[in-house]
C-alpha positions in Angstrom: 29.8 168.1 -168.9 26.3 167.8 -167.6 25.0 165.7 -164.8 21.9 164.0 -163.5 20.8 161.6 -160.7 19.1 158.4 -161.5 17.4 156.0 -159.1 18.8 152.5 -158.6 16.8 150.1 -160.8 16.2 152.7 -163.6 17.9 152.6 -167.0 18.6 155.1 -169.7 16.4 154.9 -172.8 16.3 157.4 -175.7 18.6 160.4 -175.8 18.1 163.7 -177.6 20.7 166.3 -178.8 20.0 169.7 -180.4 19.4 167.9 -183.7 16.6 165.8 -182.2 16.7 162.1 -181.3 20.3 160.8 -181.0 21.1 159.0 -184.2 24.0 156.6 -183.8 24.5 156.5 -187.6 24.8 160.3 -187.8 27.0 160.7 -184.7 28.8 157.4 -185.5 28.8 156.6 -181.8 26.6 156.2 -178.7 26.2 159.2 -176.5 28.8 159.5 -173.8 26.8 158.8 -170.6 28.7 157.3 -167.6 27.6 156.4 -164.1 29.9 157.8 -161.5 30.8 156.1 -158.2 28.8 158.6 -156.2 25.3 158.3 -154.9 23.0 160.0 -152.5 20.4 158.4 -150.3 17.0 159.9 -150.3 14.0 158.2 -148.6 16.0 155.0 -148.4 16.5 155.1 -152.2 19.9 155.3 -153.9 20.2 158.0 -156.5 23.4 157.5 -158.6 25.2 160.4 -160.2 25.7 160.2 -164.0 27.6 162.5 -166.3 27.1 163.1 -169.9 28.6 165.2 -172.7 27.4 168.7 -173.5 25.7 167.6 -176.7 23.0 165.7 -174.8 19.9 167.8 -174.0 17.3 165.3 -172.9 17.3 161.8 -171.6 14.5 159.3 -171.3 14.8 157.0 -168.2 12.6 154.0 -167.3 12.5 151.2 -164.8 14.7 148.2 -165.5 12.1 145.6 -164.4 8.4 145.4 -164.7 8.1 145.0 -161.0 9.4 148.6 -160.5 7.2 149.8 -163.4 4.1 148.6 -161.7 5.0 150.4 -158.5 6.0 153.7 -160.2 5.4 155.5 -163.5 6.5 153.9 -166.8 9.1 156.4 -168.0 10.4 159.9 -167.3 12.1 162.4 -169.6 14.9 164.4 -168.0 14.9 167.9 -169.6 17.0 169.9 -167.1 20.4 168.4 -166.7 22.6 169.8 -163.9 25.9 171.7 -164.0 28.8 170.7 -161.8 28.0 173.5 -159.4 24.4 172.3 -159.0 25.7 168.8 -158.3 28.0 170.0 -155.5 25.1 172.0 -154.0 22.9 168.9 -154.1 25.6 166.7 -152.5 26.1 169.3 -149.8 22.5 169.2 -148.7 22.1 165.4 -149.0 23.1 162.3 -147.1 26.0 161.6 -149.5 27.8 158.3 -149.8 30.8 157.7 -151.9 31.6 154.3 -153.4 35.1 154.0 -154.5 36.2 151.2 -156.7 39.5 150.4 -158.6 41.3 153.3 -157.1 45.1 153.4 -157.9 47.4 155.5 -155.8 49.3 157.9 -158.0 52.6 159.2 -156.7 55.0 161.6 -158.2 
């Protein structure tokens, strides 16, 4: 798995794999990208942790509203996704906040 942090109010756009731009017809599915229930706070901004499959190399992200787009840049391309070890290092040095939802207690 690979990971990246994405600011609240930003969405995922195009996705690239080693074959180039992700083609749903070729892969027969969307890329597996999931927002996790962990975020960090940096300069009063929430950065959510996402995980994606190994096949994903690059992700384009852009603001979800035009209001955010006028205050920031229009789009960003994430080329260096993080490993699990890098995420743990980053969480260790940040003001981390864990949001837990729909947790079921498993007993054996």
